[in-house]
N, CA, C and O atoms as a GROMACS GRO file, in nm:
protein
  540
    1MET      N    1  -1.581   0.268   1.068
    1MET     CA    2  -1.488   0.305   0.963
    1MET      C    3  -1.496   0.457   0.945
    1MET      O    4  -1.604   0.513   0.928
    2PRO      N    5  -1.380   0.523   0.948
    2PRO     CA    6  -1.378   0.668   0.927
    2PRO      C    7  -1.424   0.703   0.786
    2PRO      O    8  -1.400   0.630   0.690
    3LYS      N    9  -1.489   0.816   0.776
    3LYS     CA   10  -1.535   0.863   0.646
    3LYS      C   11  -1.414   0.913   0.566
    3LYS      O   12  -1.324   0.978   0.620
    4ARG      N   13  -1.413   0.882   0.438
    4ARG     CA   14  -1.306   0.931   0.351
    4ARG      C   15  -1.331   1.076   0.317
    4ARG      O   16  -1.440   1.113   0.272
    5THR      N   17  -1.231   1.157   0.338
    5THR     CA   18  -1.235   1.298   0.301
    5THR      C   19  -1.102   1.331   0.234
    5THR      O   20  -1.005   1.257   0.247
    6ASN      N   21  -1.098   1.443   0.164
    6ASN     CA   22  -0.972   1.486   0.104
    6ASN      C   23  -0.865   1.504   0.211
    6ASN      O   24  -0.748   1.471   0.189
    7GLU      N   25  -0.904   1.556   0.328
    7GLU     CA   26  -0.809   1.578   0.437
    7GLU      C   27  -0.757   1.445   0.490
    7GLU      O   28  -0.637   1.431   0.514
    8ASN      N   29  -0.847   1.347   0.509
    8ASN     CA   30  -0.804   1.215   0.556
    8ASN      C   31  -0.714   1.147   0.455
    8ASN      O   32  -0.615   1.084   0.491
    9ASP      N   33  -0.750   1.160   0.327
    9ASP     CA   34  -0.667   1.101   0.221
    9ASP      C   35  -0.529   1.165   0.221
    9ASP      O   36  -0.428   1.096   0.208
   10GLN      N   37  -0.523   1.298   0.235
   10GLN     CA   38  -0.394   1.366   0.234
   10GLN      C   39  -0.312   1.326   0.357
   10GLN      O   40  -0.190   1.311   0.348
   11ALA      N   41  -0.378   1.308   0.470
   11ALA     CA   42  -0.307   1.264   0.591
   11ALA      C   43  -0.247   1.125   0.570
   11ALA      O   44  -0.136   1.098   0.616
   12LEU      N   45  -0.319   1.038   0.500
   12LEU     CA   46  -0.269   0.903   0.471
   12LEU      C   47  -0.151   0.911   0.375
   12LEU      O   48  -0.053   0.838   0.391
   13ILE      N   49  -0.159   0.998   0.277
   13ILE     CA   50  -0.046   1.019   0.185
   13ILE      C   51   0.074   1.072   0.262
   13ILE      O   52   0.186   1.027   0.240
   14ASP      N   53   0.051   1.167   0.352
   14ASP     CA   54   0.160   1.223   0.430
   14ASP      C   55   0.226   1.117   0.518
   14ASP      O   56   0.348   1.116   0.533
   15LEU      N   57   0.146   1.028   0.577
   15LEU     CA   58   0.203   0.920   0.658
   15LEU      C   59   0.285   0.824   0.573
   15LEU      O   60   0.392   0.779   0.615
   16GLY      N   61   0.236   0.793   0.453
   16GLY     CA   62   0.313   0.708   0.361
   16GLY      C   63   0.443   0.774   0.321
   16GLY      O   64   0.546   0.708   0.310
   17ASN      N   65   0.438   0.904   0.298
   17ASN     CA   66   0.557   0.978   0.258
   17ASN      C   67   0.658   0.983   0.373
   17ASN      O   68   0.779   0.971   0.350
   18GLU      N   69   0.609   1.000   0.494
   18GLU     CA   70   0.699   1.001   0.611
   18GLU      C   71   0.761   0.862   0.630
   18GLU      O   72   0.880   0.851   0.659
   19ALA      N   73   0.681   0.759   0.615
   19ALA     CA   74   0.733   0.622   0.628
   19ALA      C   75   0.840   0.596   0.522
   19ALA      O   76   0.939   0.528   0.550
   20ARG      N   77   0.820   0.649   0.404
   20ARG     CA   78   0.913   0.629   0.292
   20ARG      C   79   1.056   0.665   0.330
   20ARG      O   80   1.151   0.605   0.280
   21LYS      N   81   1.071   0.761   0.418
   21LYS     CA   82   1.205   0.804   0.462
   21LYS      C   83   1.278   0.694   0.538
   21LYS      O   84   1.401   0.697   0.548
   22ARG      N   85   1.204   0.597   0.590
   22ARG     CA   86   1.264   0.488   0.666
   22ARG      C   87   1.288   0.363   0.581
   22ARG      O   88   1.333   0.261   0.633
   23ALA      N   89   1.259   0.371   0.452
   23ALA     CA   90   1.278   0.255   0.364
   23ALA      C   91   1.425   0.212   0.365
   23ALA      O   92   1.516   0.293   0.381
   24TYR      N   93   1.444   0.083   0.347
   24TYR     CA   94   1.579   0.027   0.335
   24TYR      C   95   1.598  -0.010   0.188
   24TYR      O   96   1.560  -0.118   0.144
   25ALA      N   97   1.656   0.082   0.113
   25ALA     CA   98   1.670   0.065  -0.032
   25ALA      C   99   1.812   0.098  -0.077
   25ALA      O  100   1.832   0.186  -0.160
   26PRO      N  101   1.914   0.026  -0.022
   26PRO     CA  102   2.053   0.060  -0.056
   26PRO      C  103   2.092   0.025  -0.199
   26PRO      O  104   2.193   0.074  -0.248
   27TYR      N  105   2.014  -0.059  -0.266
   27TYR     CA  106   2.051  -0.106  -0.400
   27TYR      C  107   1.981  -0.025  -0.508
   27TYR      O  108   2.046   0.030  -0.597
   28SER      N  109   1.850  -0.016  -0.501
   28SER     CA  110   1.775   0.055  -0.605
   28SER      C  111   1.766   0.205  -0.577
   28SER      O  112   1.749   0.285  -0.669
   29LYS      N  113   1.779   0.242  -0.451
   29LYS     CA  114   1.759   0.382  -0.408
   29LYS      C  115   1.614   0.428  -0.432
   29LYS      O  116   1.585   0.547  -0.426
   30TYR      N  117   1.526   0.334  -0.459
   30TYR     CA  118   1.384   0.364  -0.487
   30TYR      C  119   1.304   0.339  -0.360
   30TYR      O  120   1.259   0.228  -0.334
   31ARG      N  121   1.287   0.444  -0.282
   31ARG     CA  122   1.218   0.433  -0.154
   31ARG      C  123   1.066   0.437  -0.175
   31ARG      O  124   1.014   0.520  -0.249
   32VAL      N  125   0.999   0.346  -0.107
   32VAL     CA  126   0.854   0.338  -0.115
   32VAL      C  127   0.798   0.337   0.027
   32VAL      O  128   0.850   0.268   0.115
   33GLY      N  129   0.693   0.414   0.049
   33GLY     CA  130   0.622   0.413   0.176
   33GLY      C  131   0.475   0.388   0.151
   33GLY      O  132   0.421   0.429   0.048
   34ALA      N  133   0.412   0.322   0.244
   34ALA     CA  134   0.269   0.294   0.233
   34ALA      C  135   0.204   0.320   0.367
   34ALA      O  136   0.266   0.304   0.472
   35ALA      N  137   0.078   0.361   0.363
   35ALA     CA  138  -0.003   0.376   0.483
   35ALA      C  139  -0.140   0.315   0.452
   35ALA      O  140  -0.210   0.358   0.361
   36LEU      N  141  -0.175   0.215   0.530
   36LEU     CA  142  -0.296   0.137   0.508
   36LEU      C  143  -0.393   0.163   0.623
   36LEU      O  144  -0.356   0.151   0.740
   37ARG      N  145  -0.517   0.198   0.589
   37ARG     CA  146  -0.616   0.219   0.693
   37ARG      C  147  -0.712   0.102   0.699
   37ARG      O  148  -0.777   0.067   0.601
   38GLY      N  149  -0.718   0.042   0.817
   38GLY     CA  150  -0.814  -0.065   0.840
   38GLY      C  151  -0.952  -0.008   0.862
   38GLY      O  152  -0.968   0.111   0.892
   39LYS      N  153  -1.051  -0.092   0.848
   39LYS     CA  154  -1.188  -0.046   0.869
   39LYS      C  155  -1.212  -0.006   1.014
   39LYS      O  156  -1.311   0.061   1.045
   40SER      N  157  -1.122  -0.048   1.103
   40SER     CA  158  -1.130  -0.006   1.243
   40SER      C  159  -1.088   0.140   1.260
   40SER      O  160  -1.114   0.202   1.363
   41GLY      N  161  -1.022   0.195   1.156
   41GLY     CA  162  -0.968   0.330   1.164
   41GLY      C  163  -0.819   0.332   1.195
   41GLY      O  164  -0.754   0.436   1.181
   42ARG      N  165  -0.765   0.219   1.236
   42ARG     CA  166  -0.622   0.212   1.269
   42ARG      C  167  -0.540   0.216   1.140
   42ARG      O  168  -0.581   0.163   1.036
   43ILE      N  169  -0.424   0.279   1.148
   43ILE     CA  170  -0.337   0.294   1.031
   43ILE      C  171  -0.208   0.215   1.053
   43ILE      O  172  -0.149   0.219   1.161
   44TYR      N  173  -0.167   0.146   0.948
   44TYR     CA  174  -0.045   0.065   0.949
   44TYR      C  175   0.045   0.115   0.838
   44TYR      O  176   0.002   0.127   0.723
   45THR      N  177   0.168   0.144   0.870
   45THR     CA  178   0.262   0.190   0.768
   45THR      C  179   0.355   0.077   0.728
   45THR      O  180   0.370  -0.023   0.798
   46GLY      N  181   0.416   0.095   0.612
   46GLY     CA  182   0.514  -0.002   0.564
   46GLY      C  183   0.615   0.068   0.474
   46GLY      O  184   0.587   0.173   0.418
   47VAL      N  185   0.731   0.008   0.462
   47VAL     CA  186   0.836   0.056   0.374
   47VAL      C  187   0.893  -0.062   0.297
   47VAL      O  188   0.881  -0.177   0.340
   48ASN      N  189   0.954  -0.033   0.184
   48ASN     CA  190   1.021  -0.141   0.113
   48ASN      C  191   1.151  -0.175   0.187
   48ASN      O  192   1.220  -0.087   0.239
   49VAL      N  193   1.182  -0.304   0.190
   49VAL     CA  194   1.302  -0.353   0.256
   49VAL      C  195   1.376  -0.440   0.155
   49VAL      O  196   1.335  -0.552   0.126
   50GLU      N  197   1.485  -0.386   0.101
   50GLU     CA  198   1.561  -0.458   0.000
   50GLU      C  199   1.658  -0.555   0.065
   50GLU      O  200   1.683  -0.550   0.186
   51ASN      N  201   1.712  -0.644  -0.018
   51ASN     CA  202   1.805  -0.746   0.027
   51ASN      C  203   1.905  -0.769  -0.085
   51ASN      O  204   1.872  -0.756  -0.203
   52ALA      N  205   2.028  -0.802  -0.048
   52ALA     CA  206   2.131  -0.830  -0.149
   52ALA      C  207   2.086  -0.946  -0.240
   52ALA      O  208   2.122  -0.949  -0.358
   53ALA      N  209   2.008  -1.038  -0.186
   53ALA     CA  210   1.946  -1.143  -0.268
   53ALA      C  211   1.812  -1.084  -0.312
   53ALA      O  212   1.709  -1.100  -0.245
   54TYR      N  213   1.814  -1.016  -0.426
   54TYR     CA  214   1.700  -0.934  -0.471
   54TYR      C  215   1.562  -0.998  -0.460
   54TYR      O  216   1.468  -0.929  -0.420
   55PRO      N  217   1.545  -1.126  -0.493
   55PRO     CA  218   1.409  -1.180  -0.490
   55PRO      C  219   1.341  -1.179  -0.353
   55PRO      O  220   1.218  -1.189  -0.346
   56VAL      N  221   1.418  -1.167  -0.246
   56VAL     CA  222   1.353  -1.168  -0.114
   56VAL      C  223   1.321  -1.028  -0.063
   56VAL      O  224   1.281  -1.011   0.052
   57THR      N  225   1.339  -0.929  -0.147
   57THR     CA  226   1.299  -0.793  -0.112
   57THR      C  227   1.150  -0.789  -0.086
   57THR      O  228   1.073  -0.862  -0.149
   58MET      N  229   1.108  -0.704   0.007
   58MET     CA  230   0.966  -0.692   0.040
   58MET      C  231   0.920  -0.548   0.012
   58MET      O  232   0.988  -0.452   0.049
   59CYS      N  233   0.806  -0.537  -0.052
   59CYS     CA  234   0.749  -0.406  -0.087
   59CYS      C  235   0.676  -0.343   0.030
   59CYS      O  236   0.629  -0.413   0.120
   60ALA      N  237   0.667  -0.212   0.029
   60ALA     CA  238   0.603  -0.135   0.136
   60ALA      C  239   0.457  -0.175   0.156
   60ALA      O  240   0.410  -0.186   0.269
   61GLU      N  241   0.385  -0.196   0.046
   61GLU     CA  242   0.243  -0.228   0.056
   61GLU      C  243   0.223  -0.359   0.131
   61GLU      O  244   0.135  -0.369   0.217
   62ARG      N  245   0.304  -0.459   0.098
   62ARG     CA  246   0.291  -0.589   0.165
   62ARG      C  247   0.335  -0.581   0.310
   62ARG      O  248   0.275  -0.646   0.396
   63VAL      N  249   0.438  -0.502   0.340
   63VAL     CA  250   0.478  -0.484   0.479
   63VAL      C  251   0.361  -0.428   0.560
   63VAL      O  252   0.332  -0.477   0.669
   64ALA      N  253   0.294  -0.326   0.507
   64ALA     CA  254   0.180  -0.266   0.578
   64ALA      C  255   0.068  -0.368   0.599
   64ALA      O  256   0.011  -0.376   0.708
   65ILE      N  257   0.037  -0.444   0.495
   65ILE     CA  258  -0.069  -0.544   0.506
   65ILE      C  259  -0.031  -0.652   0.608
   65ILE      O  260  -0.113  -0.688   0.692
   66PHE      N  261   0.091  -0.702   0.601
   66PHE     CA  262   0.134  -0.807   0.691
   66PHE      C  263   0.136  -0.757   0.836
   66PHE      O  264   0.102  -0.831   0.928
   67LYS      N  265   0.177  -0.631   0.856
   67LYS     CA  266   0.173  -0.572   0.990
   67LYS      C  267   0.029  -0.571   1.041
   67LYS      O  268   0.003  -0.610   1.155
   68ALA      N  269  -0.062  -0.527   0.957
   68ALA     CA  270  -0.202  -0.518   0.998
   68ALA      C  271  -0.258  -0.655   1.033
   68ALA      O  272  -0.321  -0.672   1.138
   69VAL      N  273  -0.235  -0.751   0.946
   69VAL     CA  274  -0.286  -0.886   0.970
   69VAL      C  275  -0.225  -0.944   1.098
   69VAL      O  276  -0.294  -1.011   1.175
   70SER      N  277  -0.097  -0.919   1.120
   70SER     CA  278  -0.032  -0.971   1.241
   70SER      C  279  -0.090  -0.909   1.368
   70SER      O  280  -0.075  -0.963   1.477
   71GLU      N  281  -0.157  -0.794   1.352
   71GLU     CA  282  -0.220  -0.727   1.466
   71GLU      C  283  -0.371  -0.757   1.472
   71GLU      O  284  -0.442  -0.703   1.557
   72GLY      N  285  -0.419  -0.844   1.381
   72GLY     CA  286  -0.558  -0.888   1.386
   72GLY      C  287  -0.654  -0.817   1.292
   72GLY      O  288  -0.773  -0.847   1.292
   73GLU      N  289  -0.604  -0.723   1.212
   73GLU     CA  290  -0.691  -0.649   1.120
   73GLU      C  291  -0.689  -0.717   0.983
   73GLU      O  292  -0.583  -0.750   0.930
   74LYS      N  293  -0.809  -0.737   0.927
   74LYS     CA  294  -0.817  -0.804   0.797
   74LYS      C  295  -0.912  -0.735   0.699
   74LYS      O  296  -0.936  -0.786   0.590
   75GLU      N  297  -0.964  -0.619   0.737
   75GLU     CA  298  -1.053  -0.544   0.649
   75GLU      C  299  -0.998  -0.403   0.635
   75GLU      O  300  -0.970  -0.335   0.734
   76PHE      N  301  -0.984  -0.359   0.509
   76PHE     CA  302  -0.920  -0.232   0.481
   76PHE      C  303  -1.005  -0.152   0.384
   76PHE      O  304  -1.080  -0.207   0.303
   77ASP      N  305  -0.992  -0.020   0.393
   77ASP     CA  306  -1.068   0.062   0.299
   77ASP      C  307  -0.978   0.144   0.206
   77ASP      O  308  -1.019   0.173   0.094
   78VAL      N  309  -0.858   0.181   0.251
   78VAL     CA  310  -0.774   0.266   0.165
   78VAL      C  311  -0.628   0.246   0.201
   78VAL      O  312  -0.592   0.224   0.317
   79ILE      N  313  -0.543   0.256   0.099
   79ILE     CA  314  -0.398   0.251   0.116
   79ILE      C  315  -0.336   0.362   0.032
   79ILE      O  316  -0.377   0.386  -0.082
   80SER      N  317  -0.236   0.428   0.088
   80SER     CA  318  -0.157   0.523   0.009
   80SER      C  319  -0.024   0.455  -0.023
   80SER      O  320   0.032   0.383   0.059
   81VAL      N  321   0.024   0.480  -0.143
   81VAL     CA  322   0.154   0.429  -0.188
   81VAL      C  323   0.230   0.549  -0.240
   81VAL      O  324   0.186   0.617  -0.333
   82VAL      N  325   0.347   0.576  -0.179
   82VAL     CA  326   0.422   0.697  -0.212
   82VAL      C  327   0.563   0.661  -0.256
   82VAL      O  328   0.635   0.589  -0.187
   83THR      N  329   0.601   0.713  -0.372
   83THR     CA  330   0.736   0.698  -0.426
   83THR      C  331   0.781   0.835  -0.476
   83THR      O  332   0.701   0.928  -0.483
   84ASP      N  333   0.908   0.848  -0.510
   84ASP     CA  334   0.956   0.976  -0.563
   84ASP      C  335   0.871   1.021  -0.682
   84ASP      O  336   0.834   1.138  -0.692
   85ASN      N  337   0.842   0.926  -0.771
   85ASN     CA  338   0.778   0.962  -0.898
   85ASN      C  339   0.634   0.916  -0.912
   85ASN      O  340   0.579   0.920  -1.023
   86GLY      N  341   0.571   0.871  -0.803
   86GLY     CA  342   0.431   0.829  -0.812
   86GLY      C  343   0.414   0.694  -0.879
   86GLY      O  344   0.317   0.672  -0.952
   87GLY      N  345   0.508   0.603  -0.855
   87GLY     CA  346   0.501   0.469  -0.914
   87GLY      C  347   0.385   0.387  -0.859
   87GLY      O  348   0.342   0.406  -0.745
   88SER      N  349   0.336   0.298  -0.941
   88SER     CA  350   0.221   0.214  -0.909
   88SER      C  351   0.264   0.084  -0.839
   88SER      O  352   0.376   0.039  -0.858
   89PRO      N  353   0.176   0.025  -0.757
   89PRO     CA  354   0.210  -0.102  -0.691
   89PRO      C  355   0.244  -0.212  -0.792
   89PRO      O  356   0.187  -0.218  -0.901
   90CYS      N  357   0.338  -0.298  -0.754
   90CYS     CA  358   0.378  -0.409  -0.840
   90CYS      C  359   0.268  -0.516  -0.842
   90CYS      O  360   0.172  -0.508  -0.766
   91GLY      N  361   0.283  -0.613  -0.927
   91GLY     CA  362   0.185  -0.720  -0.941
   91GLY      C  363   0.166  -0.801  -0.814
   91GLY      O  364   0.054  -0.837  -0.780
   92SER      N  365   0.275  -0.830  -0.743
   92SER     CA  366   0.264  -0.907  -0.618
   92SER      C  367   0.183  -0.830  -0.515
   92SER      O  368   0.098  -0.888  -0.447
   93CYS      N  369   0.207  -0.701  -0.504
   93CYS     CA  370   0.132  -0.620  -0.408
   93CYS      C  371  -0.016  -0.612  -0.449
   93CYS      O  372  -0.104  -0.615  -0.363
   94ARG      N  373  -0.042  -0.602  -0.576
   94ARG     CA  374  -0.180  -0.598  -0.623
   94ARG      C  375  -0.251  -0.727  -0.585
   94ARG      O  376  -0.366  -0.725  -0.541
   95GLN      N  377  -0.183  -0.841  -0.601
   95GLN     CA  378  -0.243  -0.970  -0.567
   95GLN      C  379  -0.269  -0.981  -0.417
   95GLN      O  380  -0.374  -1.028  -0.376
   96VAL      N  381  -0.174  -0.938  -0.335
   96VAL     CA  382  -0.194  -0.944  -0.190
   96VAL      C  383  -0.308  -0.851  -0.148
   96VAL      O  384  -0.389  -0.889  -0.064
   97LEU      N  385  -0.315  -0.732  -0.205
   97LEU     CA  386  -0.427  -0.642  -0.176
   97LEU      C  387  -0.560  -0.707  -0.215
   97LEU      O  388  -0.658  -0.696  -0.142
   98ALA      N  389  -0.562  -0.774  -0.330
   98ALA     CA  390  -0.686  -0.838  -0.378
   98ALA      C  391  -0.737  -0.942  -0.280
   98ALA      O  392  -0.858  -0.965  -0.270
   99GLU      N  393  -0.647  -1.006  -0.208
   99GLU     CA  394  -0.686  -1.105  -0.107
   99GLU      C  395  -0.780  -1.044  -0.003
   99GLU      O  396  -0.864  -1.113   0.054
  100PHE      N  397  -0.765  -0.915   0.021
  100PHE     CA  398  -0.840  -0.849   0.126
  100PHE      C  399  -0.951  -0.757   0.074
  100PHE      O  400  -1.023  -0.696   0.153
  101GLY      N  401  -0.963  -0.746  -0.057
  101GLY     CA  402  -1.076  -0.671  -0.111
  101GLY      C  403  -1.044  -0.596  -0.238
  101GLY      O  404  -0.949  -0.518  -0.244
  102LEU      N  405  -1.123  -0.621  -0.338
  102LEU     CA  406  -1.104  -0.555  -0.468
  102LEU      C  407  -1.148  -0.408  -0.464
  102LEU      O  408  -1.112  -0.331  -0.553
  103ASP      N  409  -1.225  -0.371  -0.363
  103ASP     CA  410  -1.274  -0.234  -0.356
  103ASP      C  411  -1.188  -0.143  -0.268
  103ASP      O  412  -1.227  -0.029  -0.241
  104ILE      N  413  -1.074  -0.192  -0.223
  104ILE     CA  414  -0.983  -0.107  -0.147
  104ILE      C  415  -0.938   0.007  -0.239
  104ILE      O  416  -0.894  -0.017  -0.352
  105THR      N  417  -0.948   0.129  -0.190
  105THR     CA  418  -0.902   0.245  -0.266
  105THR      C  419  -0.750   0.252  -0.256
  105THR      O  420  -0.692   0.230  -0.150
  106VAL      N  421  -0.686   0.282  -0.368
  106VAL     CA  422  -0.540   0.295  -0.375
  106VAL      C  423  -0.509   0.438  -0.416
  106VAL      O  424  -0.544   0.482  -0.526
  107LEU      N  425  -0.440   0.510  -0.326
  107LEU     CA  426  -0.397   0.646  -0.353
  107LEU      C  427  -0.249   0.642  -0.389
  107LEU      O  428  -0.166   0.606  -0.306
  108ILE      N  429  -0.216   0.677  -0.511
  108ILE     CA  430  -0.077   0.675  -0.557
  108ILE      C  431  -0.028   0.819  -0.559
  108ILE      O  432  -0.087   0.906  -0.623
  109ALA      N  433   0.082   0.844  -0.486
  109ALA     CA  434   0.132   0.980  -0.471
  109ALA      C  435   0.282   0.987  -0.496
  109ALA      O  436   0.352   0.886  -0.492
  110ASP      N  437   0.329   1.109  -0.521
  110ASP     CA  438   0.472   1.129  -0.541
  110ASP      C  439   0.537   1.179  -0.412
  110ASP      O  440   0.469   1.205  -0.313
  111GLY      N  441   0.667   1.193  -0.416
  111GLY     CA  442   0.744   1.233  -0.300
  111GLY      C  443   0.717   1.373  -0.250
  111GLY      O  444   0.760   1.410  -0.141
  112GLU      N  445   0.645   1.451  -0.328
  112GLU     CA  446   0.604   1.585  -0.283
  112GLU      C  447   0.469   1.580  -0.213
  112GLU      O  448   0.419   1.682  -0.165
  113GLY      N  449   0.410   1.460  -0.206
  113GLY     CA  450   0.280   1.446  -0.142
  113GLY      C  451   0.163   1.473  -0.233
  113GLY      O  452   0.049   1.486  -0.187
  114ASN      N  453   0.189   1.482  -0.364
  114ASN     CA  454   0.083   1.508  -0.462
  114ASN      C  455   0.015   1.378  -0.501
  114ASN      O  456   0.081   1.280  -0.535
  115LEU      N  457  -0.117   1.377  -0.498
  115LEU     CA  458  -0.193   1.262  -0.544
  115LEU      C  459  -0.180   1.254  -0.696
  115LEU      O  460  -0.219   1.346  -0.768
  116ILE      N  461  -0.126   1.143  -0.744
  116ILE     CA  462  -0.107   1.121  -0.887
  116ILE      C  463  -0.226   1.046  -0.946
  116ILE      O  464  -0.271   1.076  -1.056
  117GLN      N  465  -0.275   0.947  -0.870
  117GLN     CA  466  -0.386   0.867  -0.920
  117GLN      C  467  -0.464   0.811  -0.801
  117GLN      O  468  -0.405   0.770  -0.701
  118GLU      N  469  -0.595   0.810  -0.813
  118GLU     CA  470  -0.682   0.739  -0.719
  118GLU      C  471  -0.750   0.629  -0.797
  118GLU      O  472  -0.813   0.654  -0.900
  119THR      N  473  -0.738   0.507  -0.748
  119THR     CA  474  -0.793   0.393  -0.818
  119THR      C  475  -0.839   0.290  -0.715
  119THR      O  476  -0.844   0.320  -0.596
  120THR      N  477  -0.872   0.171  -0.761
  120THR     CA  478  -0.907   0.062  -0.671
  120THR      C  479  -0.822  -0.059  -0.707
  120THR      O  480  -0.762  -0.065  -0.814
  121VAL      N  481  -0.818  -0.153  -0.616
  121VAL     CA  482  -0.747  -0.279  -0.645
  121VAL      C  483  -0.812  -0.345  -0.766
  121VAL      O  484  -0.742  -0.400  -0.851
  122ARG      N  485  -0.944  -0.341  -0.773
  122ARG     CA  486  -1.016  -0.401  -0.887
  122ARG      C  487  -0.966  -0.345  -1.021
  122ARG      O  488  -0.947  -0.420  -1.117
  123ASP      N  489  -0.944  -0.215  -1.026
  123ASP     CA  490  -0.898  -0.153  -1.150
  123ASP      C  491  -0.750  -0.182  -1.177
  123ASP      O  492  -0.708  -0.190  -1.292
  124LEU      N  493  -0.672  -0.198  -1.070
  124LEU     CA  494  -0.530  -0.228  -1.088
  124LEU      C  495  -0.506  -0.374  -1.126
  124LEU      O  496  -0.404  -0.407  -1.188
  125LEU      N  497  -0.601  -0.462  -1.089
  125LEU     CA  498  -0.581  -0.605  -1.114
  125LEU      C  499  -0.708  -0.668  -1.169
  125LEU      O  500  -0.775  -0.745  -1.101
  126PRO      N  501  -0.741  -0.636  -1.295
  126PRO     CA  502  -0.861  -0.696  -1.354
  126PRO      C  503  -0.844  -0.848  -1.363
  126PRO      O  504  -0.735  -0.898  -1.392
  127GLY      N  505  -0.950  -0.920  -1.339
  127GLY     CA  506  -0.945  -1.065  -1.345
  127GLY      C  507  -0.868  -1.125  -1.230
  127GLY      O  508  -0.812  -1.234  -1.243
  128ALA      N  509  -0.864  -1.057  -1.117
  128ALA     CA  510  -0.787  -1.103  -1.001
  128ALA      C  511  -0.830  -1.243  -0.957
  128ALA      O  512  -0.947  -1.278  -0.963
  129PHE      N  513  -0.732  -1.319  -0.913
  129PHE     CA  514  -0.757  -1.448  -0.852
  129PHE      C  515  -0.782  -1.422  -0.704
  129PHE      O  516  -0.694  -1.370  -0.635
  130THR      N  517  -0.900  -1.457  -0.654
  130THR     CA  518  -0.936  -1.427  -0.516
  130THR      C  519  -0.978  -1.556  -0.445
  130THR      O  520  -0.989  -1.661  -0.508
  131PRO      N  521  -1.001  -1.549  -0.315
  131PRO     CA  522  -1.045  -1.668  -0.242
  131PRO      C  523  -1.171  -1.732  -0.303
  131PRO      O  524  -1.192  -1.853  -0.289
  132LYS      N  525  -1.253  -1.653  -0.368
  132LYS     CA  526  -1.374  -1.707  -0.430
  132LYS      C  527  -1.343  -1.804  -0.544
  132LYS      O  528  -1.428  -1.884  -0.583
  133ASP      N  529  -1.220  -1.797  -0.598
  133ASP     CA  530  -1.182  -1.884  -0.708
  133ASP      C  531  -1.139  -2.023  -0.662
  133ASP      O  532  -1.123  -2.114  -0.743
  134LEU      N  533  -1.119  -2.039  -0.533
  134LEU     CA  534  -1.079  -2.170  -0.480
  134LEU      C  535  -1.201  -2.257  -0.458
  134LEU      O  536  -1.308  -2.207  -0.422
  135PRO      N  537  -1.187  -2.387  -0.479
  135PRO     CA  538  -1.303  -2.476  -0.460
  135PRO      C  539  -1.346  -2.484  -0.314
  135PRO      O  540  -1.442  -2.554  -0.281
   0.00000   0.00000   0.00000
């Protein structure tokens, strides 16, 4: 696992911001990009993909996670989430992140690449329902 540094974190934010440009957001115009680093060091990006049937829209964070899992990666250490205004991950994304670890660092940044908040999944989703809660 690569060591976390300010430079590595900024590079992850920059990748999320670059991915954000490819978002498909014709309805909300709210583009979101994410860059997720697996413990292997590999990075997976994601963008939000909207749909005219709004409930089937997919968030950037989940796209990145699903891409990673589809490639065999299931352990992550950090994700950047980039929006124009530094918006926080939605509840569904928080729950999906929790599935893979409450200690994943979440870097929330704005469209200028500025880090707005550094937190963890645990702090974003207190009382998370995790695999440990299943019998």
